[in-house]
C-alpha positions in Angstrom: 0.0 0.0 0.0 1.3 3.4 -0.9 1.9 6.1 1.7 -0.4 9.1 1.4 2.5 11.5 1.8 4.7 10.0 -0.8 5.5 11.2 -4.3 4.3 7.9 -5.7 0.8 8.4 -4.2 0.3 11.9 -5.7 1.2 12.7 -9.3 1.3 16.2 -10.8 -2.3 16.1 -12.2 -3.6 15.0 -8.8 -2.0 18.0 -7.1 -3.3 20.3 -9.9 -6.8 18.9 -9.5 -6.7 19.3 -5.7 -5.5 22.9 -5.9 -8.1 23.7 -8.5 -10.9 22.2 -6.4 -9.6 24.0 -3.4 -9.8 27.4 -5.1 -13.1 26.6 -6.7 -14.8 25.5 -3.5 -13.1 28.1 -1.4 -14.6 30.9 -3.5 -18.0 29.3 -3.6 -18.1 28.8 0.2 -16.8 32.3 0.9 -19.4 33.8 -1.5 -22.2 31.7 0.0 -21.2 32.9 3.5 -21.1 36.5 2.5 -24.3 36.3 0.5 -26.1 34.7 3.6 -24.7 37.5 5.7 -25.9 40.1 3.3 -29.4 38.7 3.1 -29.5 38.5 6.9 -28.3 42.2 7.0 -31.1 43.3 4.8 -33.6 41.4 6.9 -32.2 42.8 10.2 -31.5 46.4 9.0 -33.6 46.9 5.9 -36.0 49.4 7.6 -33.5 51.4 9.6 -33.3 54.3 7.2 -30.4 56.2 5.7 -27.3 56.4 7.9 -25.7 59.7 8.7 -22.7 59.8 6.4 -21.6 63.3 7.6 -19.9 61.9 10.7 -17.5 59.0 10.9 -18.0 56.2 13.4 -15.2 53.6 13.5 -15.8 49.9 13.4 -15.8 48.0 16.7 -13.8 44.9 17.6 -16.5 42.7 16.2 -15.5 43.8 12.7 -11.8 44.0 13.0 -10.6 41.0 15.1 -10.8 37.4 14.4 -12.3 36.6 17.8 -14.9 39.3 17.4 -15.9 38.1 13.9 -16.2 34.5 15.1 -18.3 35.5 18.2 -20.5 37.7 16.1 -21.0 35.1 13.4 -22.0 32.5 16.0 -24.4 35.0 17.5 -25.9 35.4 13.9 -25.0 39.1 13.6 -25.1 39.9 9.9 -22.1 42.2 9.6 -19.8 39.7 11.3 -21.1 36.9 9.0 -20.2 39.0 6.0 -16.7 39.5 7.5 -16.4 35.8 8.0 -17.1 35.4 4.3 -14.3 37.8 3.6 -12.0 35.9 5.9 -12.8 32.7 4.1 -12.1 34.4 0.7 -8.7 35.6 2.0 -7.9 32.1 3.4 -8.4 30.4 0.0 -5.2 31.6 -1.8 -3.3 31.0 1.4 -4.4 27.4 1.5 -3.4 27.1 -2.2 0.1 28.3 -1.5 0.3 25.9 1.5 -0.8 22.9 -0.6 1.7 23.9 -3.3 4.4 24.0 -0.6 3.4 20.4 0.4 3.4 19.3 -3.2 6.9 20.7 -3.8 8.2 19.2 -0.6 6.9 15.8 -1.7 8.7 16.2 -5.0 11.8 17.2 -3.1 12.2 20.4 -5.2 14.2 22.5 -2.9 14.2 25.7 -5.0 10.4 25.8 -5.3 10.0 24.9 -1.6 12.1 27.9 -0.7 10.3 30.2 -3.1 6.9 29.0 -1.8 8.0 29.4 1.8 9.0 33.0 1.0 5.7 33.7 -0.6 3.8 32.1 2.3 5.8 34.0 4.9 5.2 37.3 3.0 1.4 36.6 2.9 1.3 35.6 6.6 3.3 38.7 7.7 1.1 41.0 5.7 -2.0 39.5 7.2 -0.9 39.1 10.8 1.6 42.0 11.0 -1.0 44.7 11.7 -3.3 42.5 13.7 -5.4 44.0 16.4 -6.1 41.5 19.2 
């Protein structure tokens, strides 16, 4: 029996199919979450009138922290569900780069492993570098 993390188990077309499916389903799931949040927002706030755009009110922690977004989404607050869809959309290409890293590691292609690690570290630094906790 072949090992699941061996090069003989996965060939190039399998990895390409996996990455393609990951991107496709990631975008579909993220869009579905954001759409449900938008529909819920219209249901909850559809009759609230026109907001006062003449004064700026900053977003609270529920919109700008991961914990706040998850708590709000579990409490079925519409804006946080929309934000959760955005987070899912952001996570999709990160997972693609991660799976590409695994594929290159299985192939023992050191140059592409290093390049992919650099790309992944730049992505993670840009996401978590300005994180408000």
